[in-house]
Every structure is written in structure tokens, then in C-alpha cells.
MIVOMAR-193523 format. One record per residue (C-alpha): residue number from 1; z, y, x. Coordinates in steps of 0.5 Angstrom, whole numbers. Layout:
! residues N
   k    zz    yy    xx
 NUM     Z     Y     X
...
END
This chain:
! residues 667
   k    zz    yy    xx
   1     0     0     0
   2    -1     7     2
   3     2    14     2
   4    -2    20     0
   5    -6    24     5
   6    -7    30     1
   7    -4    37     4
   8    -3    39    -3
   9     2    33    -4
  10     5    33     3
  11     5    41     4
  12    11    42    -2
  13    14    35     0
  14    15    38     7
  15    17    45     6
  16    22    42     1
  17    25    38     6
  18    25    43    12
  19    27    49     8
  20    34    45     8
  21    34    44    15
  22    32    51    18
  23    32    57    14
  24    27    61    18
  25    22    56    20
  26    16    59    24
  27    10    58    19
  28     6    56    25
  29    10    50    27
  30    11    48    19
  31     3    48    18
  32     2    44    25
  33     8    39    22
  34     4    39    15
  35    -3    37    19
  36     0    32    23
  37     3    28    17
  38    -3    29    13
  39    -7    26    19
  40    -3    20    19
  41     2    19    13
  42     2    12    14
  43     5    12    21
  44    -1     8    24
  45    -1    12    30
  46     6    12    31
  47    13    14    27
  48    14    21    25
  49    20    21    30
  50    15    21    36
  51     9    25    32
  52    13    31    29
  53    20    30    32
  54    19    34    39
  55    17    40    34
  56    23    39    30
  57    28    40    36
  58    24    46    39
  59    24    50    32
  60    31    49    31
  61    30    45    25
  62    34    39    28
  63    40    39    33
  64    39    32    36
  65    35    25    35
  66    40    23    30
  67    38    29    25
  68    31    28    27
  69    31    21    24
  70    35    23    18
  71    29    28    17
  72    24    23    18
  73    27    18    13
  74    27    24     8
  75    20    25     9
  76    18    17     8
  77    22    16     2
  78    19    22    -1
  79    12    20     1
  80    13    13    -2
  81    15    16    -8
  82     8    19    -9
  83     5    13    -6
  84     2     7   -10
  85     8     3    -7
  86    13     2    -1
  87    11     4     5
  88     6     1     9
  89     9     1    16
  90    15     5    19
  91    14     3    26
  92     9     4    32
  93     8    -2    35
  94     8   -10    35
  95    13   -14    38
  96    10   -18    43
  97    13   -25    45
  98    17   -25    51
  99    18   -18    51
 100    25   -15    50
 101    26   -11    43
 102    24    -4    45
 103    26     0    38
 104    21     0    32
 105    16    -5    32
 106    10    -7    27
 107    12   -13    23
 108     8   -19    25
 109     9   -22    18
 110     9   -20    11
 111    16   -18     9
 112    19   -20     1
 113    24   -15     0
 114    29   -16    -6
 115    28   -11   -12
 116    35    -9   -11
 117    33    -7    -4
 118    33     0    -4
 119    30     4     2
 120    34     9     4
 121    34    16     8
 122    41    15    10
 123    41    15    18
 124    47    11    19
 125    44     5    14
 126    37     6    17
 127    40     5    24
 128    44    -1    22
 129    39    -5    18
 130    37   -12    20
 131    31   -16    18
 132    29   -23    19
 133    22   -24    20
 134    19   -31    22
 135    26   -33    25
 136    25   -27    30
 137    30   -21    29
 138    28   -14    28
 139    33    -9    28
 140    31    -2    26
 141    36     3    30
 142    36     9    34
 143    35     8    42
 144    41    10    45
 145    40    15    51
 146    44    15    57
 147    49    20    59
 148    44    24    63
 149    39    25    57
 150    45    26    52
 151    47    32    56
 152    40    35    57
 153    39    34    50
 154    45    39    49
 155    42    44    53
 156    36    43    50
 157    39    44    43
 158    43    50    45
 159    36    53    48
 160    32    52    42
 161    38    56    38
 162    37    62    42
 163    29    61    42
 164    29    60    34
 165    34    67    33
 166    29    70    38
 167    23    68    34
 168    26    70    27
 169    28    77    30
 170    21    78    33
 171    18    76    26
 172    22    81    23
 173    20    86    27
 174    12    84    27
 175    13    84    19
 176    16    91    19
 177    11    94    24
 178     5    91    20
 179     8    94    14
 180     9   101    17
 181     2   101    20
 182    -1    99    13
 183     3   105    10
 184     0   109    16
 185    -7   107    15
 186    -7   108     7
 187    -4   115     8
 188   -10   117    13
 189   -15   114     9
 190   -12   118     3
 191   -11   124     7
 192   -18   124    10
 193   -21   123     2
 194   -17   129     0
 195   -18   134     6
 196   -26   132     5
 197   -25   134    -2
 198   -21   141    -1
 199   -26   143     5
 200   -32   147     2
 201   -39   143     3
 202   -44   146     8
 203   -51   144    10
 204   -53   142    17
 205   -56   148    21
 206   -64   148    21
 207   -67   150    27
 208   -63   151    33
 209   -58   145    31
 210   -52   149    32
 211   -47   144    28
 212   -44   138    30
 213   -44   133    25
 214   -43   126    28
 215   -41   120    23
 216   -38   113    25
 217   -35   116    32
 218   -31   112    36
 219   -27   115    42
 220   -25   110    48
 221   -18   110    51
 222   -18   112    58
 223   -12   108    59
 224   -15   102    56
 225   -12    99    49
 226   -14   101    42
 227   -19   106    41
 228   -16   113    40
 229   -21   114    34
 230   -25   109    30
 231   -30   110    25
 232   -28   117    25
 233   -33   123    23
 234   -33   129    28
 235   -36   135    25
 236   -36   142    28
 237   -39   147    24
 238   -42   154    26
 239   -38   160    25
 240   -32   156    24
 241   -25   156    28
 242   -21   149    28
 243   -14   148    30
 244   -14   141    33
 245    -7   138    31
 246    -4   131    32
 247     2   128    36
 248     2   128    44
 249    -2   122    46
 250    -7   121    40
 251   -13   124    44
 252   -14   131    43
 253   -15   133    50
 254   -19   127    51
 255   -24   129    45
 256   -25   136    48
 257   -26   133    55
 258   -32   128    52
 259   -35   134    48
 260   -35   139    53
 261   -38   133    58
 262   -43   131    53
 263   -41   124    53
 264   -42   123    46
 265   -49   121    42
 266   -51   126    37
 267   -49   133    40
 268   -55   138    39
 269   -58   139    46
 270   -59   146    47
 271   -51   148    45
 272   -47   152    50
 273   -40   149    50
 274   -35   151    54
 275   -28   148    55
 276   -21   151    58
 277   -17   145    59
 278    -9   146    61
 279   -10   144    68
 280   -16   149    69
 281   -12   153    74
 282   -12   147    79
 283   -20   147    79
 284   -22   154    79
 285   -25   157    85
 286   -19   160    90
 287   -24   164    95
 288   -24   171    97
 289   -27   173    90
 290   -23   178    86
 291   -21   176    79
 292   -26   181    76
 293   -32   179    80
 294   -30   171    79
 295   -31   173    71
 296   -38   176    72
 297   -40   171    76
 298   -38   166    71
 299   -44   168    67
 300   -50   164    70
 301   -55   166    66
 302   -54   173    67
 303   -54   172    75
 304   -60   168    74
 305   -64   174    71
 306   -61   179    76
 307   -63   175    82
 308   -70   175    79
 309   -70   182    77
 310   -68   184    85
 311   -74   179    87
 312   -79   182    82
 313   -77   189    84
 314   -78   188    91
 315   -85   185    90
 316   -87   191    85
 317   -84   196    90
 318   -89   193    96
 319   -95   195    92
 320   -99   189    93
 321  -106   189    90
 322  -107   187    83
 323  -111   181    86
 324  -105   179    89
 325  -101   179    83
 326   -97   185    83
 327   -99   186    75
 328   -97   179    74
 329   -90   181    77
 330   -90   187    73
 331   -90   183    67
 332   -85   178    69
 333   -80   184    71
 334   -81   187    64
 335   -79   181    61
 336   -73   180    65
 337   -71   187    63
 338   -72   185    56
 339   -67   179    57
 340   -62   183    61
 341   -62   188    55
 342   -62   183    50
 343   -55   180    53
 344   -52   187    54
 345   -52   186    62
 346   -51   193    64
 347   -44   193    60
 348   -42   186    63
 349   -37   190    68
 350   -34   194    62
 351   -33   187    58
 352   -30   183    63
 353   -25   189    65
 354   -23   189    57
 355   -22   182    57
 356   -18   182    63
 357   -14   188    61
 358   -13   184    54
 359   -10   178    58
 360    -5   184    62
 361    -9   185    68
 362    -8   191    71
 363   -14   195    75
 364   -11   193    81
 365   -10   186    80
 366   -17   185    77
 367   -19   187    85
 368   -14   182    88
 369   -17   175    90
 370   -16   169    86
 371   -13   165    91
 372    -7   170    92
 373    -6   169    84
 374    -1   164    82
 375    -3   158    77
 376    -1   162    71
 377    -5   168    73
 378   -11   163    75
 379   -11   160    68
 380   -12   167    65
 381   -18   168    70
 382   -21   161    67
 383   -19   164    60
 384   -23   170    61
 385   -29   167    64
 386   -30   163    58
 387   -29   169    53
 388   -33   173    57
 389   -39   168    57
 390   -38   168    49
 391   -41   160    48
 392   -44   157    42
 393   -37   152    42
 394   -31   154    45
 395   -26   149    46
 396   -19   151    48
 397   -13   147    50
 398    -6   150    49
 399    -9   157    51
 400    -2   161    50
 401     2   156    55
 402     1   161    61
 403     1   168    57
 404     6   173    55
 405     7   175    48
 406     3   181    49
 407    -3   177    51
 408    -2   172    46
 409    -3   178    40
 410    -9   180    44
 411   -12   173    44
 412   -11   173    37
 413   -14   179    35
 414   -20   177    40
 415   -21   170    37
 416   -21   173    29
 417   -27   177    31
 418   -30   171    35
 419   -36   172    30
 420   -42   167    29
 421   -39   162    34
 422   -35   156    33
 423   -28   155    36
 424   -23   149    37
 425   -16   150    39
 426   -11   145    41
 427    -4   149    40
 428     3   148    39
 429     4   155    36
 430     3   155    29
 431     3   163    28
 432    -2   163    33
 433    -6   157    29
 434    -5   161    23
 435    -8   167    25
 436   -14   164    29
 437   -16   158    25
 438   -20   157    18
 439   -20   150    18
 440   -15   145    21
 441   -18   138    24
 442   -12   133    24
 443   -12   127    29
 444    -8   122    26
 445    -8   114    25
 446   -14   114    29
 447   -18   118    24
 448   -20   126    24
 449   -18   129    17
 450   -21   136    16
 451   -17   141    12
 452   -20   148     9
 453   -15   154    11
 454   -10   155    16
 455    -4   151    19
 456     0   153    13
 457    -5   151     8
 458    -5   144    12
 459     2   143    12
 460     2   145     4
 461    -3   139     3
 462     0   135     7
 463     7   136     4
 464     3   134    -3
 465     1   128     0
 466     8   126     2
 467    11   128    -5
 468     6   123    -8
 469     7   117    -2
 470    14   117    -2
 471    15   111     2
 472    11   114     8
 473    15   121     7
 474    21   117     8
 475    18   114    14
 476    17   120    17
 477    24   123    15
 478    27   117    19
 479    22   119    25
 480    24   126    25
 481    32   125    25
 482    31   120    31
 483    28   126    35
 484    33   131    33
 485    38   126    35
 486    36   125    42
 487    34   133    42
 488    41   134    40
 489    44   129    45
 490    40   131    51
 491    38   138    51
 492    41   140    58
 493    40   141    65
 494    44   143    71
 495    42   150    74
 496    41   153    81
 497    45   159    80
 498    43   166    83
 499    47   170    87
 500    50   176    84
 501    47   183    87
 502    51   188    83
 503    57   188    79
 504    62   182    77
 505    61   175    75
 506    67   171    72
 507    65   164    71
 508    70   158    69
 509    70   152    74
 510    69   148    68
 511    62   152    66
 512    56   148    65
 513    49   151    64
 514    42   147    63
 515    35   150    64
 516    28   148    63
 517    23   152    66
 518    15   152    64
 519    13   149    71
 520    18   143    70
 521    12   138    71
 522    11   140    78
 523    18   137    80
 524    15   130    77
 525    12   125    82
 526     6   123    77
 527     5   117    82
 528    11   114    79
 529    12   111    72
 530    17   114    67
 531    22   108    68
 532    21   108    76
 533    22   116    76
 534    28   117    72
 535    32   111    75
 536    31   114    82
 537    34   121    79
 538    40   117    75
 539    42   113    81
 540    43   120    85
 541    49   121    81
 542    50   114    78
 543    49   109    83
 544    51   103    78
 545    46   105    73
 546    42    99    70
 547    34   100    69
 548    36    98    61
 549    41   104    61
 550    35   108    63
 551    30   105    59
 552    35   107    53
 553    35   114    55
 554    28   115    56
 555    27   112    49
 556    31   117    46
 557    25   122    48
 558    20   118    44
 559    17   115    51
 560    17   107    49
 561    14   101    50
 562     8   101    55
 563     9   108    56
 564    15   107    60
 565    12   103    65
 566     5   107    66
 567     4   112    71
 568     6   119    69
 569    -1   122    71
 570    -4   118    65
 571     1   121    60
 572    -1   127    56
 573     2   134    57
 574     7   133    52
 575     9   126    54
 576    10   129    61
 577    15   134    58
 578    19   129    55
 579    20   126    61
 580    22   133    64
 581    27   134    58
 582    30   127    60
 583    31   129    67
 584    34   136    65
 585    39   133    60
 586    43   129    64
 587    50   133    63
 588    52   136    57
 589    51   144    58
 590    55   150    55
 591    49   154    56
 592    42   153    55
 593    36   157    59
 594    30   155    56
 595    23   158    59
 596    17   157    55
 597    20   150    52
 598    15   149    47
 599     9   148    52
 600     6   142    51
 601    10   139    45
 602     6   137    39
 603     8   141    32
 604    13   136    30
 605    17   136    36
 606    17   143    36
 607    20   143    29
 608    25   138    32
 609    27   142    38
 610    28   148    33
 611    33   144    29
 612    37   142    35
 613    37   149    38
 614    40   152    31
 615    45   146    31
 616    47   147    38
 617    54   150    39
 618    54   153    45
 619    50   159    48
 620    42   159    48
 621    37   164    52
 622    30   163    50
 623    24   166    54
 624    18   164    49
 625    11   166    47
 626    12   162    41
 627    13   167    35
 628    15   161    30
 629    20   158    35
 630    23   165    36
 631    24   167    29
 632    27   161    27
 633    32   160    33
 634    34   167    36
 635    40   172    33
 636    38   178    38
 637    32   180    41
 638    32   183    49
 639    26   186    52
 640    25   186    59
 641    21   193    60
 642    21   195    67
 643    15   200    66
 644    20   204    62
 645    25   204    67
 646    30   201    63
 647    30   194    65
 648    33   189    60
 649    35   192    53
 650    36   190    46
 651    31   191    41
 652    34   194    35
 653    30   191    29
 654    26   185    27
 655    21   181    30
 656    16   183    26
 657    18   190    28
 658    17   189    35
 659    10   186    34
 660     8   192    31
 661    11   196    37
 662     7   192    42
 663     1   193    38
 664     2   200    38
 665     3   201    45
 666    -3   196    47
 667    -8   201    43
END
């Protein structure tokens, strides 16, 4: 007689039996056990103890061999009930004459069992059952292990319990991650649909090809792994000013670099694209050219026309005969004059000076060699070069990082009058984005979504989405709370105090002060990973600290997973800032000195920093060009006004009143 081999029958039987043996049995192991029993339900190739026993031990369903025998007995009994008679075989091999009994054996003769005999699944009865077959004695029993095997099985059982618990926790985490990603994908899809509906429809430009509109666009990750963008739509329409938003590390800077380098198929061929990166100051020419000359020389088309003008004027002045081409040269020279007039070449020096002046260059500084300028001022030269050239598409990555408030306000007004050209800007400064942008391009969950209006409009639409998607809203709120906790706990840094040159300083010996400077990344060893670097920093004051402790500290700054062991030179600017914050916050301070703390942070991180500063019980002194950050955190305004000879003075009025005062004096 045979047992059933149909998985539809065997599957429920095994799930029922094994459910009572293990609460959290791994599904892969369960499916494998079911498949093994389906392949050989009558145990012709060997008993269940051999085929599935090791897996029952490995997954924690059975603690020892006796438990395996009991589980297999339950499986046999249940299969026999579903079959058309008693089990065909419960043994794996036939006894051979002259060989010692080695455990389970295939019966050599049919056995007539009394109707009152009951095949039991009880392990103890099974072990003691004796059958007389043809005068030979067959005893079904469990092989006894020697002491060494018993000890090994005990160790294996303990290890299996640990592995089973680890698998359970890993499975629980996978399920949580899967649910979180599903919610994020749903939000991204809904956001993209809603944003497309909200943005006005525009047609592609005809001749000239000044619009960028690329469908199913993917952006590879330079560090490897999953693409930063997958099947997204990239669109930059003529005359629109986009604010590119997204968390640190999502690929904002990478996207701008690829567009500028024309490494994206489908870009209009004649489009003039310029990109000012965060680190442009490191690559700008450091020769003896002045800042003004450097800006003028950046316009290669104007320079080419001026060279042609000089060459043609010399040829015409030489008085060559008509036959030698003098008339032809005169015609070419007239065309060059026309082009120079068309681009306003005569007024170029004045335009260059006006741009540099807006970026707070004095006349004397305009004539200084670029090589003598600091990194921040060289960055302003790079920005001036881009604004002076007036490209079709201007890409700016954190342009306000190295600007003071006066320069930021000037740049806002300049970009508002950018005219029939396109702009894409990455900035953490929401006030700047509100002033400049006509649309927001949001990079989230490997997609690009577009929102008509400024940054406030974008946030309003997003808030509406979160209200309609309560589950995702709760996830986001949880992330914000975690971020606020690490900022509250760790925003502090030791300070090298300057010596007093006048007056008197009274300081408690218990006083602790922390400072965060805008050039903090210069102090990082970018060849090291965050974990390696912070471990070396921590051991200077805590020699016994462990790598796990440092991992937890870094994780509180949202540097988690593979980012902890990745070289810092591959991290985004915001991620490097988080490492610098971690380094700066090793002792709890009474006073915080923050010099441009919002540089390189994404908008959500800035919001968390604002909440942390507002909740900080000690004193805070902030130097910042971020208008929203200033208005959200400070109680008093102090102005460094060396031009008026007043040094540092308190400004009596609101921040809006100060902005109006700055703009009045700038005119």
C-alpha cells in the first residue's frame, strides 16, 4: 500500500506537525522538507530521519535525535491515515545474512499484524517495538550515540537555537524593510502623479531645441549598487527656474554633473550648459590673472570674436590688394563687428564688474590675482563667471554656501531676473529657493517629481499627501524624531579659545564650549571611512572604546550600513558634514558656536537642526546666511559692521527690517 504523494495533501500535514515543533520555522526550510517528503513519501530511498532529520535539527524544530524520531513518527502516522492502507516501508535497507543489525531494515517477508496492533507515533514505544520475522528478530530502535556524539549534538542544538533566533530577527527586519519600501514606492508614485497634474502643460520648443524632456531616464550610482534614478522623467523647460530637492546622498550633485558633461542621451546638441559645483573653487585657475580678467576670459565666444577682430583689422590695415582678399577680409570684419555688437562685447567689462560687485568684491579685490584669494572667494569668482556668460541652462550646486547675507540677497534678485533661460539650483536655504524658484524638482525613492510653484508650495502639496497617506506620515515623523534626538544629544565641539587682547575675561573652569566651522570638511581624512576615522578620533580620549560603540555613535547621525565603511571621498557633502558633526560632538557643551551650520545639509536635516537649537538649554551664537535658519533660531541680531567703525553692534529691529536696510545701502 502506498501513501499520498500530492503536495496539496502532504503540505498541510507537515505544516500542522511542524507548527507545534517550531513557532518561527523558516519558510525556505519548510518548503524543502515538504518537497523531500513528496519525492519519497513511502521512504523507499531512506527513512525520514535521514532525509529531513538534519534540517529539523538545523532549523531548531528538533533539539535532538529522539525529537526527530517523534516528529517523523507523527508524519508517518498522518500520511498512513491519508493513504489507502498501512505504510509500505518504514525502513531504509534490507538485512543481509551474517551482518549485524544496524538499525532500521527493510522487511524481507510480509508481516501480518493483528487488527488490534496500533502503529503509534510515540517515540518510546517505537524504540522498544520488536517484530518476529521468519525467525529473525528485528528491533526498531534509535541508534545510541557514544558520549562524544552526544556532546557534539548538545553543542549543535545550542548553536541551532542561536541561529534560529537570528533568522527570526533577520526575517522580521526584512519584512519591516519590505513594508517600508512598499510605502515609499507608493508615496513616490502618488507624488509623481500629483505633481504632474499640478504643473502646467508645456509643449516642446520648436527650432533651437531649448527644452530638455527625457523619459525613462536612469542614473547609475558611481559608488555601485542600485541606480540613483530608475525610469524617471528628466525635464528642464526653457525659462523655468527649478529647485532640485532631496535627501543627502540621493544623487542631486551626480545628476547635475552628468547633465553638464552631456553624458545623458537626448540632450539638445546646441544647448549651452554651465555647472557650478560645490568644489569648483578647488579646480578654478590659480594663476596671476585678476578676478576681473578671469571672469572676462570665461566667455570663450567673446574671446574668439575679439581674436578674429584683431587679426582681420591687421589684414585690412595692411592695405592688401583686392585680388589678395582685402575686400573679403573687410566683409568678414563687418560680420565680426555685428556679432560683437549683438553679444554686447563693449559693455562686457562693466557687466563683469557689476557681477563681482554684487558678490561683494571691492574694486581693489577685483584686480587681485585669483591665486591670492581664499577658497570661498575663488568660489565667488566661479559663480561670477557663470552668471557673466548667461548660459541657456545654469546648474548651481549650493551656490550660497560661501556667500554672506548681502551677496545672497543680491544673487536672489539677479536670478529672479534670469530671463528666458533655464536654472536648476540645489540649496538647503528655503528662503533662497522661495525667492528664486518657479518649480521644485524632487528626487525621492529613485524618481523625479515636479511641483509648480516655489518651495513653500512644494511643502504644502507634500503635506497634503502625507495627510492622505497616514502610514507614511508616521514613518517620516519617526525619522524626524530620531534625527532630532541625535542632534539634541551630540551637537557640541571643543573650541580652541582665542587670547583676549583687551578687557577682561571671566570663565568658569567647568565651562565647555563647542564650535562647528564652515570649513570643517578640510579636517577630515577623506581616504578613510567614517568608522575608521571616528575610531581614531575617539581613541585619543577613550582608548578602550570599541568599534561597535563608535558605530552606534555614527549611526545616530544617520550614517548607517555600508556608508560607515565607505571611503569618505565617495560620500555626499551632507554625509561628510554629518561625520564632521559626529567628530565635533564628543563632549556636552554649555555654549554652541555655529559657523554656517546648514551648509551641505538637506532640508529635513536643517529642520531637525532648528528644533535642536531651539531646545538647547545653553547659549548659541550663530553665523549664517540661511535666512530661514536665522529667523527660526535666534532671539537677537548682531551685525559686524567694520565699515562704519562700530565693530560688532546689536541691531534693534526684526530680521525683515535688517534685510530692507541691507538692500537700501546696496543701491
